[in-house]
C-alpha positions as a Markdown table, in Angstrom:
| # | Residue | x | y | z |
|---|---|---|---|---|
| 1 | Met | 135.3 | 131.5 | 131.2 |
| 2 | Asp | 136.3 | 129.5 | 134.3 |
| 3 | Arg | 135.4 | 125.9 | 133.3 |
| 4 | Asp | 135.9 | 124.8 | 136.9 |
| 5 | Arg | 133.1 | 126.9 | 138.2 |
| 6 | Tyr | 130.7 | 127.5 | 135.2 |
| 7 | Trp | 129.4 | 125.7 | 132.1 |
| 8 | Glu | 127.1 | 126.3 | 129.3 |
| 9 | Val | 123.5 | 125.4 | 129.9 |
| 10 | Ser | 122.7 | 121.9 | 128.7 |
| 11 | Lys | 119.5 | 120.0 | 128.0 |
| 12 | Arg | 119.7 | 118.5 | 131.5 |
| 13 | Asp | 119.8 | 122.0 | 133.0 |
| 14 | Trp | 116.8 | 123.0 | 131.0 |
| 15 | Tyr | 114.8 | 120.0 | 132.1 |
| 16 | Gly | 115.8 | 120.8 | 135.8 |
| 17 | Thr | 114.6 | 124.3 | 135.4 |
| 18 | Ala | 111.3 | 123.1 | 133.7 |
| 19 | Arg | 110.7 | 120.8 | 136.7 |
| 20 | Val | 111.1 | 123.7 | 139.2 |
| 21 | Leu | 108.7 | 125.8 | 137.1 |
| 22 | Phe | 106.2 | 123.0 | 136.8 |
| 23 | Ala | 106.3 | 122.5 | 140.6 |
| 24 | Phe | 105.7 | 126.3 | 141.1 |
| 25 | Ile | 102.8 | 126.3 | 138.7 |
| 26 | Thr | 101.3 | 123.2 | 140.2 |
| 27 | Val | 101.4 | 124.7 | 143.7 |
| 28 | Ile | 99.7 | 127.9 | 142.4 |
| 29 | Met | 97.0 | 125.9 | 140.6 |
| 30 | Ile | 96.2 | 123.5 | 143.6 |
| 31 | Ser | 96.2 | 126.4 | 146.1 |
| 32 | Ser | 93.9 | 128.4 | 143.9 |
| 33 | Val | 91.3 | 125.7 | 144.0 |
| 34 | Phe | 91.2 | 125.7 | 147.8 |
| 35 | Leu | 92.1 | 129.3 | 148.7 |
| 36 | Leu | 90.9 | 131.6 | 145.9 |
| 37 | Pro | 87.2 | 131.8 | 146.6 |
| 38 | Asp | 87.4 | 132.7 | 150.3 |
| 39 | Arg | 91.1 | 133.4 | 151.2 |
| 40 | Trp | 92.4 | 135.2 | 148.1 |
| 41 | Tyr | 94.9 | 137.2 | 150.2 |
| 42 | Leu | 96.5 | 134.0 | 151.3 |
| 43 | Trp | 96.7 | 132.8 | 147.7 |
| 44 | Leu | 98.5 | 136.0 | 146.7 |
| 45 | Thr | 100.9 | 135.5 | 149.6 |
| 46 | Ile | 101.7 | 132.0 | 148.4 |
| 47 | Ile | 102.3 | 133.3 | 144.8 |
| 48 | Ala | 104.6 | 136.2 | 146.1 |
| 49 | Gly | 106.5 | 133.9 | 148.4 |
| 50 | Gly | 106.9 | 131.2 | 145.7 |
| 51 | Leu | 108.0 | 133.8 | 143.1 |
| 52 | Ala | 110.6 | 135.1 | 145.6 |
| 53 | Leu | 111.9 | 131.6 | 146.2 |
| 54 | Leu | 112.0 | 130.8 | 142.5 |
| 55 | Val | 114.0 | 134.0 | 141.7 |
| 56 | Ala | 116.4 | 133.3 | 144.6 |
| 57 | Trp | 117.0 | 129.8 | 143.3 |
| 58 | His | 117.7 | 131.1 | 139.8 |
| 59 | Ala | 120.1 | 133.8 | 141.1 |
| 60 | Lys | 122.0 | 131.1 | 143.1 |
| 61 | Asn | 122.3 | 128.6 | 140.3 |
| 62 | Phe | 123.0 | 130.7 | 137.2 |
| 63 | Ala | 125.7 | 133.2 | 136.1 |
| 64 | Tyr | 126.1 | 135.4 | 133.0 |
| 65 | Leu | 128.7 | 135.9 | 130.2 |
| 66 | Cys | 129.2 | 139.4 | 128.9 |
| 67 | Pro | 129.3 | 139.2 | 125.0 |
| 68 | Gly | 131.6 | 142.3 | 124.9 |
| 69 | Cys | 134.5 | 141.5 | 127.2 |
| 70 | Gly | 133.9 | 137.8 | 128.1 |
| 71 | Glu | 133.5 | 138.5 | 131.8 |
| 72 | Val | 131.6 | 135.9 | 133.7 |
| 73 | Phe | 129.6 | 137.3 | 136.6 |
| 74 | Glu | 126.8 | 136.5 | 139.0 |
| 75 | Ile | 123.9 | 138.8 | 140.0 |
| 76 | Ser | 121.8 | 139.4 | 143.1 |
| 77 | Thr | 118.3 | 138.1 | 143.6 |
| 78 | Leu | 116.9 | 141.6 | 143.2 |
| 79 | Glu | 118.8 | 142.3 | 140.0 |
| 80 | Asp | 117.6 | 138.9 | 138.7 |
| 81 | Phe | 114.0 | 139.8 | 139.4 |
| 82 | Leu | 114.1 | 143.3 | 137.9 |
| 83 | Ser | 116.2 | 142.8 | 134.8 |
| 84 | Pro | 114.5 | 141.9 | 131.5 |
| 85 | Asn | 115.2 | 138.4 | 130.2 |
| 86 | Gly | 114.8 | 136.1 | 127.2 |
| 87 | Val | 114.8 | 132.3 | 127.1 |
| 88 | Asn | 118.6 | 132.0 | 127.4 |
| 89 | Lys | 119.8 | 135.6 | 127.8 |
| 90 | Lys | 119.3 | 138.5 | 130.2 |
| 91 | Tyr | 119.8 | 142.2 | 129.6 |
| 92 | Leu | 122.5 | 143.2 | 132.2 |
| 93 | Arg | 125.3 | 145.7 | 132.8 |
| 94 | Cys | 128.7 | 144.0 | 132.9 |
| 95 | Pro | 130.6 | 144.8 | 136.1 |
| 96 | Arg | 133.9 | 144.8 | 134.2 |
| 97 | Cys | 133.3 | 146.9 | 131.0 |
| 98 | Gly | 130.2 | 148.7 | 132.2 |
| 99 | Lys | 128.2 | 148.1 | 129.0 |
| 100 | Arg | 124.6 | 146.9 | 128.9 |
| 101 | Ala | 124.0 | 143.9 | 126.7 |
| 102 | Trp | 122.1 | 140.6 | 126.4 |
| 103 | Ala | 124.4 | 138.3 | 128.4 |
| 104 | Asp | 124.4 | 134.6 | 127.9 |
| 105 | Ile | 123.3 | 132.4 | 130.7 |
| 106 | Leu | 125.7 | 129.9 | 132.3 |
| 107 | Lys | 125.1 | 127.2 | 134.9 |
| 108 | Ile | 127.1 | 127.4 | 138.2 |
| 109 | Lys | 128.6 | 124.1 | 139.1 |
| 110 | Glu | 127.6 | 122.8 | 142.5 |
| 111 | Gln | 130.3 | 122.5 | 145.1 |
| 112 | Thr | 130.8 | 118.7 | 145.8 |
| 113 | Val | 133.7 | 119.0 | 148.2 |
| 114 | Leu | 133.7 | 121.2 | 151.3 |
| 115 | Lys | 136.8 | 123.4 | 151.6 |
| 116 | Lys | 138.5 | 123.6 | 155.0 |
């Protein structure tokens, strides 16, 4: 595993993810009070858009470790949305060995210095 680019998910990362999920659920609940009775189609649009943003955020910030060969890889937003997942694992096909397995989740380190 490339320690310069990835690390194992820590408690701090879990709390950050919980904050994002809490914000998403809060927006859904508040918008349901105002939009659900008369403008249910707008409420469904907010849910779909919010879910798309949530999955895009997850795909951008997390990578996966193949338990078979040790390859660390990132996935697309669509693959992140469609593949089954557990709390800290996701069922994926490894791009290196080609086997399907429950891959461990890793956090992608943020770039703090811009490369020229």
